[in-house]
C-alpha positions as CSV (number, residue, x, y, z in Angstrom):
1,M,-173.5,33.3,-93.6
2,M,-177.1,34.4,-93.1
3,E,-178.1,36.2,-89.9
4,T,-181.7,36.3,-88.8
5,I,-182.7,38.4,-85.9
6,T,-185.4,36.5,-84.0
7,R,-185.9,38.8,-81.0
8,H,-184.8,42.4,-80.6
9,E,-185.7,43.9,-77.3
10,L,-182.6,45.8,-76.4
11,P,-181.3,46.7,-73.9
12,F,-182.7,43.6,-72.2
13,H,-182.7,40.8,-74.8
14,F,-181.3,40.0,-78.3
15,E,-181.6,36.7,-80.1
16,G,-180.6,35.6,-83.5
17,T,-179.6,32.7,-85.7
18,Y,-176.6,32.3,-88.0
19,E,-176.7,29.8,-90.8
20,M,-174.4,28.5,-93.5
21,K,-174.0,25.2,-95.3
22,G,-173.5,22.6,-92.6
23,V,-173.8,25.0,-89.6
24,F,-176.7,26.4,-87.6
25,N,-176.0,28.6,-84.6
26,R,-178.6,30.1,-82.3
27,M,-177.5,32.9,-79.9
28,V,-179.6,34.1,-77.0
29,N,-178.3,37.2,-75.2
30,T,-179.9,38.5,-72.0
31,F,-178.7,41.6,-70.1
32,E,-179.6,42.1,-66.5
33,A,-178.8,45.0,-64.1
34,S,-176.4,43.7,-61.4
35,G,-175.6,46.9,-59.4
36,P,-174.9,50.5,-60.1
37,Q,-173.5,50.8,-63.6
38,K,-173.1,47.1,-63.9
39,T,-174.7,44.6,-66.2
40,R,-174.7,40.8,-66.2
41,W,-174.6,39.4,-69.8
42,I,-175.9,35.9,-70.2
43,C,-175.1,34.4,-73.6
44,E,-176.4,31.0,-74.6
45,S,-175.2,29.4,-77.8
46,E,-176.5,26.4,-79.6
47,F,-174.6,24.9,-82.5
48,R,-175.9,22.2,-84.9
49,F,-173.8,20.7,-87.6
50,T,-174.5,18.5,-90.6
51,G,-172.4,16.7,-93.2
52,L,-168.6,17.3,-93.2
53,M,-169.0,20.2,-90.7
54,K,-170.2,17.6,-88.1
55,I,-166.9,15.8,-88.3
56,I,-164.9,19.1,-88.2
57,A,-166.9,20.4,-85.3
58,F,-166.2,17.3,-83.3
59,F,-162.4,18.1,-83.4
60,M,-162.9,21.8,-82.7
61,K,-165.2,21.8,-79.7
62,D,-162.8,23.7,-77.6
63,G,-162.2,26.2,-80.4
64,F,-165.9,27.2,-80.5
65,R,-165.9,27.7,-76.7
66,D,-162.6,29.7,-76.8
67,Q,-163.7,31.9,-79.7
68,S,-167.0,32.6,-77.9
69,R,-165.1,33.7,-74.8
70,V,-162.8,36.0,-76.9
71,I,-165.8,37.6,-78.5
72,M,-167.5,38.2,-75.2
73,E,-164.3,39.7,-73.7
74,N,-163.9,42.0,-76.7
75,F,-167.5,43.2,-76.4
76,K,-167.0,43.8,-72.6
77,R,-163.9,45.9,-73.3
78,F,-165.8,47.9,-76.0
79,A,-168.9,48.4,-73.7
80,E,-166.8,49.5,-70.8
81,K,-164.8,51.9,-72.9
82,E,-168.0,53.5,-74.3
83,I,-169.5,53.9,-70.9
84,G,-166.3,55.3,-69.4
85,G,-166.0,57.7,-72.3
86,R,-169.3,59.3,-71.5
87,N,-168.5,60.1,-67.8
């Protein structure tokens, strides 16, 4: 898989593309302050498929959504642990 960082403006914005044969994924991550020591993370994902992957993806729509949610929850736990460890 090839990762290309298309916008790197942390801590406010991070955007990249991830490509491999039959799959193109664009991720847009925006981070906004939402109160004292709170951050709102907005994650937009775009998937495009070609060839055989188009057929496989059709049957795995929920899997992509679920996996994205798991990744976001894991990152949230990591970020909260890091912040909590500094206080």
